[in-house]
KELUM-291402 format. One record per residue: x, y, z of N, C-alpha, C in turn. Coordinates in steps of 0.2 Angstrom, whole numbers, padded with zeros to 4 digits, always signed. Layout:
! residues N
XYZXYZXYZ;...
This chain:
! residues 186
+0613+0356+0371+0610+0358+0378+0603+0358+0377;+0599+0356+0382+0592+0356+0383+0590+0363+0384;+0583+0364+0383+0580+0371+0384+0582+0374+0391;+0583+0380+0391+0584+0384+0398+0577+0385+0401;+0577+0384+0408+0572+0386+0412+0573+0391+0417;+0569+0396+0418+0571+0401+0423+0569+0399+0430;+0574+0399+0434+0573+0397+0441+0573+0402+0446;+0576+0408+0444+0576+0413+0449+0577+0420+0446;+0576+0425+0450+0577+0432+0447+0581+0436+0453;+0586+0440+0451+0590+0444+0455+0587+0450+0456;+0586+0452+0463+0583+0458+0464+0588+0464+0467;+0586+0468+0470+0590+0474+0473+0596+0471+0477;+0601+0476+0477+0607+0474+0482+0605+0474+0489;+0608+0470+0493+0606+0469+0500+0613+0470+0504;+0613+0476+0507+0619+0477+0511+0625+0480+0507;+0631+0480+0510+0637+0483+0506+0642+0478+0504;+0641+0472+0505+0646+0467+0503+0644+0462+0497;+0640+0465+0493+0639+0461+0487+0633+0457+0487;+0629+0456+0492+0623+0452+0493+0617+0455+0489;+0613+0451+0486+0607+0453+0483+0601+0449+0485;+0595+0452+0484+0589+0449+0485+0588+0444+0480;+0585+0438+0481+0585+0433+0476+0578+0430+0476;+0574+0430+0471+0567+0427+0471+0568+0421+0467;+0566+0415+0470+0566+0409+0466+0559+0406+0464;+0559+0402+0459+0553+0400+0456+0553+0392+0456;+0556+0390+0461+0557+0382+0463+0553+0381+0469;+0550+0374+0469+0546+0372+0475+0550+0373+0481;+0557+0371+0481+0561+0372+0487+0566+0378+0485;+0565+0384+0488+0569+0389+0487+0576+0388+0486;+0579+0384+0491+0586+0382+0491+0589+0378+0485;+0584+0375+0481+0586+0371+0476+0590+0374+0471;+0590+0381+0470+0594+0384+0465+0602+0383+0467;+0603+0382+0473+0610+0381+0475+0613+0374+0472;+0608+0369+0471+0610+0362+0469+0611+0361+0462;+0609+0366+0458+0609+0366+0451+0616+0367+0447;+0620+0370+0452+0627+0371+0449+0626+0379+0446;+0631+0380+0442+0631+0387+0439+0624+0389+0436;+0622+0395+0437+0616+0397+0434+0618+0402+0428;+0613+0402+0423+0615+0405+0417+0610+0411+0416;+0613+0416+0412+0609+0422+0410+0604+0419+0405;+0599+0423+0403+0594+0420+0398+0598+0419+0391;+0603+0423+0389+0606+0421+0383+0612+0416+0384;+0613+0413+0390+0618+0408+0391+0625+0410+0391;+0626+0417+0390+0633+0419+0390+0636+0421+0396;+0632+0422+0402+0635+0423+0408+0633+0418+0413;+0638+0416+0417+0637+0411+0423+0637+0414+0429;+0633+0412+0434+0633+0414+0441+0633+0409+0445;+0638+0409+0450+0639+0403+0455+0637+0406+0462;+0632+0403+0465+0630+0405+0472+0636+0403+0477;+0637+0408+0481+0642+0407+0486+0639+0405+0493;+0634+0410+0494+0630+0409+0500+0623+0411+0499;+0618+0407+0503+0611+0409+0502+0608+0408+0509;+0604+0413+0511+0600+0412+0517+0593+0415+0516;+0589+0412+0520+0582+0414+0520+0580+0421+0523;+0576+0425+0519+0574+0431+0522+0566+0431+0522;+0563+0436+0523+0555+0436+0524+0551+0433+0518;+0552+0435+0512+0548+0433+0506+0553+0431+0501;+0559+0431+0502+0564+0429+0497+0571+0426+0500;+0576+0426+0496+0582+0423+0499+0587+0429+0498;+0592+0429+0502+0598+0434+0502+0604+0430+0499;+0607+0432+0494+0612+0427+0491+0618+0432+0489;+0624+0428+0489+0630+0431+0487+0632+0427+0481;+0636+0430+0476+0638+0426+0470+0646+0426+0470;+0649+0421+0468+0657+0421+0468+0658+0427+0463;+0663+0431+0465+0666+0436+0461+0662+0443+0462;+0657+0443+0466+0653+0449+0467+0654+0451+0474;+0658+0456+0475+0660+0458+0482+0658+0465+0485;+0655+0469+0480+0653+0476+0482+0646+0477+0481;+0643+0482+0484+0636+0484+0483+0636+0486+0475;+0640+0490+0473+0640+0492+0466+0640+0487+0461;+0644+0481+0462+0643+0476+0458+0636+0472+0458;+0634+0472+0464+0627+0468+0466+0622+0472+0462;+0622+0479+0463+0617+0483+0460+0616+0482+0452;+0622+0481+0449+0622+0479+0442+0618+0473+0440;+0617+0468+0444+0614+0462+0443+0606+0462+0444;+0604+0468+0446+0597+0468+0448+0593+0467+0441;+0588+0463+0442+0583+0461+0436+0585+0455+0432;+0591+0453+0433+0594+0447+0429+0590+0441+0431;+0587+0437+0426+0584+0431+0427+0589+0425+0426;+0589+0420+0431+0594+0415+0431+0591+0408+0428;+0594+0405+0424+0592+0399+0421+0596+0393+0422;+0593+0387+0421+0597+0381+0421+0594+0377+0415;+0598+0372+0413+0596+0367+0408+0590+0363+0410;+0585+0362+0406+0579+0358+0408+0581+0351+0411;+0587+0348+0408+0588+0341+0410+0592+0341+0417;+0593+0347+0420+0596+0347+0427+0590+0347+0432;+0584+0348+0430+0579+0349+0435+0576+0342+0436;+0573+0341+0442+0571+0334+0444+0565+0332+0440;+0564+0325+0439+0558+0323+0436+0552+0325+0439;+0546+0326+0436+0540+0328+0439+0536+0321+0441;+0531+0322+0445+0527+0317+0447+0521+0316+0441;+0517+0311+0441+0512+0310+0437+0507+0316+0438;+0505+0319+0432+0500+0325+0432+0503+0331+0435;+0510+0331+0435+0514+0338+0436+0518+0339+0430;+0518+0346+0429+0522+0348+0423+0526+0354+0424;+0531+0355+0421+0535+0361+0421+0531+0366+0416;+0530+0372+0417+0527+0377+0413+0530+0376+0406;+0537+0376+0406+0541+0376+0400+0539+0370+0395;+0537+0365+0398+0536+0359+0394+0529+0359+0391;+0524+0364+0394+0518+0364+0391+0517+0370+0386;+0521+0375+0387+0521+0381+0382+0523+0379+0375;+0519+0381+0371+0520+0379+0364+0517+0373+0361;+0514+0369+0366+0510+0363+0364+0504+0365+0360;+0502+0360+0355+0496+0361+0351+0490+0359+0356;+0485+0364+0356+0479+0362+0359+0473+0360+0354;+0470+0354+0356+0465+0352+0352+0459+0351+0357;+0453+0350+0354+0447+0349+0357+0446+0342+0359;+0442+0340+0363+0441+0332+0364+0439+0329+0358;+0436+0332+0353+0434+0329+0346+0441+0329+0342;+0446+0331+0344+0452+0331+0340+0453+0337+0335;+0448+0342+0335+0449+0348+0331+0454+0353+0334;+0458+0356+0329+0463+0360+0331+0460+0366+0335;+0463+0368+0340+0461+0374+0344+0466+0380+0344;+0472+0378+0344+0477+0383+0345+0484+0381+0348;+0487+0385+0351+0493+0383+0355+0493+0386+0362;+0497+0383+0366+0497+0385+0373+0502+0391+0373;+0500+0396+0376+0504+0402+0376+0508+0403+0383;+0504+0401+0388+0507+0402+0395+0503+0398+0400;+0505+0397+0406+0502+0395+0412+0502+0400+0417;+0497+0402+0420+0497+0408+0425+0494+0405+0431;+0495+0409+0437+0492+0407+0443+0492+0414+0447;+0486+0417+0447+0484+0423+0450+0482+0422+0457;+0483+0416+0460+0481+0415+0467+0475+0410+0468;+0471+0409+0463+0466+0404+0463+0466+0398+0459;+0472+0396+0458+0474+0390+0454+0477+0391+0447;+0479+0386+0444+0483+0387+0438+0478+0388+0432;+0480+0393+0427+0476+0394+0422+0480+0393+0415;+0477+0390+0410+0481+0389+0404+0478+0394+0399;+0483+0397+0396+0481+0402+0391+0482+0399+0384;+0477+0399+0380+0477+0396+0373+0477+0402+0368;+0481+0402+0363+0481+0406+0357+0477+0402+0352;+0471+0404+0351+0467+0400+0346+0469+0402+0339;+0467+0398+0334+0469+0399+0327+0466+0406+0325;+0460+0408+0327+0458+0414+0326+0454+0417+0332;+0454+0423+0333+0450+0426+0339+0455+0427+0345;+0452+0430+0350+0455+0432+0356+0458+0426+0360;+0463+0427+0364+0466+0421+0368+0461+0419+0373;+0461+0413+0375+0457+0410+0380+0461+0408+0386;+0458+0410+0392+0460+0408+0398+0456+0403+0401;+0458+0397+0403+0454+0392+0405+0457+0389+0411;+0453+0386+0416+0456+0383+0422+0461+0377+0420;+0466+0376+0422+0471+0371+0421+0469+0365+0426;+0463+0362+0425+0461+0357+0429+0460+0350+0425;+0459+0345+0428+0458+0338+0424+0451+0339+0421;+0446+0343+0423+0440+0343+0419+0441+0347+0413;+0445+0352+0413+0445+0356+0406+0451+0354+0402;+0456+0351+0405+0462+0348+0402+0463+0341+0404;+0459+0337+0401+0459+0330+0403+0465+0326+0401;+0469+0328+0396+0474+0325+0393+0480+0329+0392;+0486+0328+0394+0492+0331+0392+0497+0326+0389;+0498+0327+0383+0503+0322+0379+0509+0325+0377;+0514+0325+0382+0520+0329+0380+0524+0326+0374;+0524+0319+0374+0528+0316+0368+0524+0317+0362;+0517+0318+0362+0514+0319+0356+0513+0327+0354;+0515+0331+0359+0516+0338+0358+0509+0341+0358;+0504+0339+0362+0497+0342+0363+0494+0341+0369;+0489+0346+0370+0485+0345+0376+0478+0345+0373;+0474+0341+0377+0467+0341+0375+0463+0345+0379;+0458+0349+0376+0454+0354+0380+0447+0352+0379;+0444+0351+0385+0436+0351+0385+0433+0357+0387;+0431+0361+0381+0429+0368+0382+0423+0368+0386;+0422+0372+0391+0416+0372+0396+0410+0374+0391;+0405+0372+0393+0398+0373+0390+0396+0380+0391;+0397+0383+0397+0395+0389+0398+0400+0392+0403;+0402+0398+0401+0407+0402+0405+0403+0407+0409;+0404+0407+0416+0400+0412+0420+0401+0419+0418;+0396+0423+0417+0396+0429+0415+0395+0430+0407;+0394+0425+0404+0393+0425+0397+0385+0423+0395;+0381+0426+0399+0374+0425+0398+0371+0431+0394;+0366+0429+0390+0362+0434+0386+0358+0438+0391;+0357+0444+0389+0352+0448+0393+0345+0446+0393;+0343+0442+0388+0336+0439+0388+0336+0434+0393;+0341+0430+0395+0341+0425+0400+0341+0427+0407;+0343+0434+0408+0344+0436+0414+0337+0437+0418;+0337+0436+0424+0331+0436+0428+0328+0444+0428;+0322+0444+0427+0319+0451+0427+0317+0454+0434;+0318+0460+0435+0316+0463+0441+0308+0464+0441;+0305+0463+0446+0298+0464+0447+0297+0470+0451;+0291+0474+0450+0289+0479+0454+0287+0477+0461;+0287+0481+0466+0284+0478+0473+0277+0476+0472;+0275+0471+0474+0268+0468+0474+0267+0464+0468;+0271+0464+0463+0270+0460+0457+0273+0453+0458;+0270+0448+0455+0273+0442+0455+0274+0438+0462;+0270+0441+0466+0270+0437+0473+0263+0434+0474;+0263+0429+0478+0257+0426+0480+0253+0430+0485;+0246+0431+0484+0243+0435+0489+0243+0433+0496;
């Protein structure tokens, strides 16, 4: 079986008939219904969606075999997975996070940089997290300028390290404050 990809997380019980809140991590929230049985992280439990409807910022779902609030409450926090090969193909320059995590990161000169730890998005665009061979992890924009090449078959990403990262200026380079009347033309 191919690698498992997390596509949803079960939240709190909703109502008294076994429904739960369901947060999906797919572009189309209802796609989780098309993947067939969903698996727990260890692959030992299967969950088959019976009904799904849209709510404000999540879905409300029922699973076959779950009929009471008590049963639904025991599912809270379970992440739901599907086999990677069940997911649709991506467009050019689009990637599943799971395909990128673990890739070797190299510089544009081909020097080893580290490994891809994660892809984050805190609301201002994707960020690639690199665990370097030594030193602290790096968070860089996941853009064509910083990541000009992704080679999934070769197992690597090429990183064009920015020359200057905003906020990394020496104090000697910082503009100095002048007193009133100094440095002005008469």
